[in-house]
C-alpha positions as CSV (number, residue, x, y, z in Angstrom):
1,M,0.1,0.3,-0.1
2,D,0.8,3.3,-0.4
3,T,3.8,4.4,2.1
4,N,2.1,7.8,2.8
5,T,-1.1,6.2,3.7
6,A,-2.1,4.9,7.0
7,Y,-4.4,1.5,7.3
8,V,-7.1,2.9,9.1
9,H,-8.1,-0.4,10.8
10,G,-4.4,-0.9,12.4
11,Y,-2.9,-4.2,12.8
12,S,-3.7,-5.9,15.7
13,E,-4.6,-9.2,16.6
14,R,-8.2,-8.5,16.5
15,E,-8.0,-7.3,13.2
16,A,-6.3,-10.3,11.7
17,R,-9.0,-12.3,13.1
18,R,-11.7,-9.9,11.6
19,L,-9.9,-10.1,8.2
20,G,-9.8,-13.9,8.6
21,D,-13.9,-14.0,9.6
22,Q,-14.2,-11.8,6.4
23,A,-12.6,-13.7,3.6
24,E,-14.1,-17.1,5.1
25,A,-17.8,-15.9,5.1
26,L,-17.6,-13.9,1.9
27,A,-15.2,-16.6,0.2
28,A,-17.9,-18.1,-2.3
29,L,-19.5,-14.6,-2.8
30,L,-16.1,-12.9,-3.6
31,H,-14.0,-15.3,-5.6
32,A,-16.6,-17.4,-7.5
33,G,-15.2,-16.9,-11.1
34,T,-12.0,-16.4,-10.1
35,A,-9.3,-19.1,-10.8
36,Y,-6.1,-19.1,-12.7
37,P,-4.9,-21.5,-15.2
38,A,-1.7,-24.0,-14.0
39,G,1.2,-23.0,-14.5
40,S,0.5,-19.1,-14.4
41,R,2.2,-16.5,-12.3
42,V,-0.6,-14.9,-10.5
43,L,0.4,-11.2,-8.2
44,E,-1.3,-10.9,-5.2
45,I,-0.7,-7.2,-4.0
46,G,-1.6,-6.2,-0.4
47,C,-1.8,-10.0,1.1
48,G,-2.0,-9.0,4.5
49,V,-2.6,-11.5,6.8
50,G,-3.1,-13.8,4.0
51,A,-6.9,-14.0,4.5
52,Q,-7.4,-13.9,0.6
53,T,-4.2,-15.8,-0.5
54,V,-6.0,-19.2,1.1
55,H,-8.7,-19.0,-1.2
56,L,-6.7,-17.7,-4.3
57,A,-4.6,-21.1,-3.6
58,R,-7.2,-23.0,-2.9
59,N,-9.4,-22.3,-6.3
60,S,-6.2,-22.5,-8.4
61,P,-3.9,-25.0,-6.8
62,G,-1.4,-25.2,-10.3
63,A,-0.7,-21.1,-10.3
64,R,2.0,-19.6,-9.0
65,I,1.1,-16.9,-6.4
66,V,3.7,-14.2,-5.5
67,A,2.0,-12.7,-2.2
68,V,3.2,-8.9,-1.4
69,D,2.8,-6.6,1.5
70,R,4.5,-3.9,3.2
71,S,4.2,-5.2,6.6
72,A,6.9,-8.0,7.3
73,E,4.2,-9.1,10.6
74,S,2.1,-9.5,8.5
75,L,3.5,-11.3,6.0
76,A,4.8,-13.8,8.8
77,Q,1.2,-14.3,9.8
78,A,-0.1,-14.8,6.3
79,R,3.0,-17.6,5.7
80,A,2.1,-19.4,9.2
81,F,-1.9,-19.3,8.4
82,L,-1.2,-20.7,4.4
83,A,0.8,-23.2,6.0
84,A,-1.8,-24.5,8.4
85,Q,-4.8,-24.1,5.5
86,E,-3.1,-24.8,2.1
87,P,0.4,-26.8,3.1
88,G,1.1,-27.8,-0.6
89,A,0.1,-24.2,-2.0
90,D,2.7,-22.7,-4.3
91,V,3.3,-19.2,-3.0
92,E,6.3,-16.9,-2.3
93,W,6.1,-14.0,-0.1
94,I,7.5,-10.6,-0.3
95,L,8.0,-7.7,1.4
96,A,7.6,-4.7,-0.7
97,D,5.7,-1.2,-1.3
98,L,3.3,-1.2,-3.9
99,H,4.7,1.9,-5.2
100,H,8.1,-0.2,-5.3
101,L,7.6,-3.6,-6.9
102,P,10.9,-5.7,-7.2
103,F,9.5,-6.9,-10.3
104,D,10.3,-6.6,-14.2
105,Y,8.0,-5.4,-16.8
106,G,5.3,-8.3,-17.8
107,E,6.4,-10.3,-15.4
108,F,3.0,-11.7,-14.4
109,D,0.2,-12.9,-16.2
110,H,-2.8,-12.1,-13.6
111,V,-2.8,-9.8,-11.0
112,F,-5.4,-9.8,-7.7
113,A,-6.0,-7.2,-5.2
114,C,-8.5,-7.1,-2.7
115,F,-9.7,-4.4,-0.6
116,V,-6.2,-2.5,-1.1
117,L,-7.1,0.9,-3.7
118,E,-9.4,1.9,-0.5
119,H,-6.6,3.0,1.1
120,L,-4.6,4.7,-1.2
121,R,-4.7,8.6,-1.2
122,D,-4.0,8.0,-5.4
123,P,-4.8,4.7,-6.8
124,G,-3.6,6.2,-10.3
125,P,-0.1,5.4,-10.1
126,A,-0.3,2.4,-8.0
127,L,-2.4,1.2,-11.1
128,A,-0.1,2.3,-13.3
129,R,2.9,0.2,-11.1
130,L,0.7,-3.1,-11.6
131,R,0.3,-2.6,-15.4
132,H,4.0,-2.3,-15.9
133,V,4.2,-5.4,-14.2
134,L,1.1,-7.2,-16.0
135,R,2.0,-8.9,-19.3
136,P,0.3,-7.2,-22.3
137,G,-3.2,-9.6,-22.5
138,G,-2.7,-10.6,-18.4
139,T,-5.7,-9.5,-16.4
140,L,-6.7,-7.6,-13.3
141,T,-9.0,-8.7,-10.3
142,V,-9.7,-6.1,-8.1
143,I,-12.7,-6.2,-5.4
144,E,-13.7,-3.3,-3.2
145,G,-16.5,-2.6,-0.7
146,D,-18.6,0.9,-0.6
147,H,-19.7,1.6,2.8
148,G,-22.7,3.9,0.9
149,S,-24.2,0.7,0.2
150,V,-24.9,-0.3,3.6
151,V,-28.8,-1.0,4.2
152,F,-30.4,-2.3,7.7
153,H,-32.9,-3.2,9.7
154,P,-34.3,-1.5,12.2
155,D,-33.1,1.6,10.4
156,S,-31.1,4.3,13.1
157,H,-29.7,7.5,12.8
158,H,-27.4,7.0,15.3
159,A,-26.4,3.6,13.6
160,R,-25.7,5.5,10.1
161,E,-23.6,8.2,12.1
162,V,-21.1,5.9,13.3
163,I,-20.8,4.4,10.5
164,G,-20.5,7.9,8.6
165,H,-17.3,8.7,11.4
166,Q,-15.6,5.3,10.1
167,V,-15.9,6.7,6.3
168,R,-14.5,10.1,7.6
169,L,-11.9,8.5,9.5
170,Q,-10.7,6.8,6.5
171,A,-10.5,9.6,4.3
172,A,-8.7,11.7,6.8
173,A,-6.1,8.9,6.5
174,G,-5.8,8.9,3.3
175,G,-8.3,6.2,1.9
176,N,-11.8,6.0,0.3
177,A,-14.3,3.7,1.8
178,L,-16.7,4.7,-0.9
179,L,-14.4,3.3,-3.6
180,G,-16.5,0.8,-5.2
181,R,-18.8,2.7,-6.9
182,A,-15.5,4.2,-9.0
183,L,-14.1,1.2,-9.8
184,Q,-15.0,1.2,-13.6
185,P,-13.8,4.8,-14.6
186,L,-10.6,4.5,-12.4
187,L,-9.4,1.3,-14.1
188,S,-10.1,2.8,-17.4
189,G,-8.2,6.0,-16.4
190,A,-5.2,3.9,-15.8
191,G,-5.3,2.5,-19.4
192,F,-7.0,-1.1,-18.7
193,A,-9.2,-2.3,-21.4
194,D,-12.4,-4.3,-21.3
195,V,-12.9,-3.6,-17.9
196,V,-16.4,-5.2,-16.6
197,V,-17.3,-4.6,-13.1
198,R,-20.1,-6.3,-11.2
199,P,-22.0,-6.0,-7.9
200,R,-21.6,-9.0,-5.1
201,T,-24.4,-8.1,-2.9
202,A,-24.6,-9.5,0.9
203,Y,-27.4,-10.1,2.6
204,A,-28.1,-11.4,6.1
205,D,-30.9,-12.0,8.3
206,R,-32.1,-14.8,10.9
207,T,-32.4,-17.3,8.1
208,E,-28.7,-17.1,7.1
209,P,-27.3,-17.3,10.6
210,D,-23.6,-17.8,9.5
211,L,-23.5,-14.6,7.4
212,V,-25.3,-12.9,10.4
213,S,-22.3,-13.8,12.7
214,G,-19.5,-13.7,9.6
215,L,-20.9,-10.8,7.6
216,T,-23.1,-8.5,9.9
217,L,-20.9,-9.1,13.2
218,K,-17.6,-10.3,12.8
219,T,-17.0,-8.1,9.4
220,F,-19.1,-5.3,9.5
221,I,-19.3,-4.2,13.0
222,A,-16.3,-5.6,14.3
223,M,-14.7,-3.2,11.5
224,I,-16.9,-0.3,12.9
225,E,-16.4,-1.0,16.5
226,S,-12.4,-0.9,15.9
227,V,-12.3,3.2,15.6
228,R,-14.0,4.2,18.5
229,D,-10.9,5.5,19.8
230,E,-9.9,7.2,16.7
231,A,-13.4,8.4,16.3
232,L,-13.2,10.0,20.1
233,G,-9.8,11.4,19.5
234,A,-10.7,13.1,16.3
235,G,-13.9,14.8,18.2
236,L,-16.2,13.2,15.5
237,T,-18.7,12.3,18.5
238,T,-18.9,11.7,22.2
239,A,-18.9,8.7,24.0
240,A,-22.7,8.4,24.4
241,D,-23.5,8.8,21.0
242,W,-21.1,6.4,19.6
243,D,-22.1,3.6,22.2
244,R,-25.5,4.2,21.1
245,G,-24.8,4.3,17.5
246,V,-23.3,0.7,17.8
247,A,-25.8,-0.5,19.9
248,E,-28.3,0.2,17.5
249,L,-26.2,-1.1,14.5
250,R,-26.3,-4.5,16.5
251,L,-29.7,-4.7,16.4
252,A,-29.1,-5.4,12.7
253,A,-28.2,-8.9,13.6
254,D,-30.9,-10.0,16.0
255,D,-33.8,-12.2,14.9
256,G,-35.8,-9.0,14.0
257,G,-32.5,-7.7,11.9
258,T,-31.2,-7.7,8.4
259,F,-28.2,-6.2,6.9
260,H,-27.1,-5.6,3.4
261,Y,-23.6,-4.5,1.6
262,T,-22.6,-4.4,-1.5
263,F,-19.3,-5.4,-2.7
264,F,-17.6,-4.5,-6.3
265,K,-15.7,-6.6,-8.4
266,A,-13.8,-5.8,-11.5
267,V,-12.0,-7.7,-14.0
268,A,-9.7,-5.8,-16.7
269,V,-7.0,-6.3,-19.3
270,N,-3.9,-4.9,-19.7
271,P,-4.4,-4.1,-23.8
272,R,-1.5,-5.7,-25.8
273,R,0.8,-2.7,-27.6
């Protein structure tokens, strides 16, 4: 990720667990249709603790995956996680920043980036660097969320306020929690061709208890709860208003609650020159 941009969610053990819970709960939704041929060289950028790497390796057992992150601690966690989950996977771990990738022109057949661009101050130069290391005719797959797509019942002004505080904190850190809606113009503007963006909608209610747990509670609400101290420190809210907002958001995970979120998955091609 951009070295000038803070990762608003932090690098705690709790965040590592949240990333794992998120990847597991959404694997079928987000990774459907993503499988790379045996022998192809795949770059995963911003792999973090390996939460998505496991599913890449599982869906493309013959591919050669190179997973990159700027955090040595995250890479160590990713290596251990993959060894436990997919011990035979062919994955190489590289410590590097997205803007200073140690790869040659056209070295990869495919590039995969999940929840990475949203943390960049300016995704344009990063996408240019990814085009450089992706062979002509190779594909880029990008998955991003969009907090503006959140719909829940029972509705609550205070709950929407705490979500808005997370969006503002991420913007202050140089990111964009609303990036999903902009993927098509962003990738086209970076010179990629044949850009196709499709929404991947997640919806949870009492009839889907695993999604209520994995998506509503352990992924989204856990993410919002993790920025409480930052929101209070920035003077965005009071402790009482924050706690009320989170409590009312948690009603979406109760028996009478519902929760909806849309992810956006883009596939694009690096045009042949």
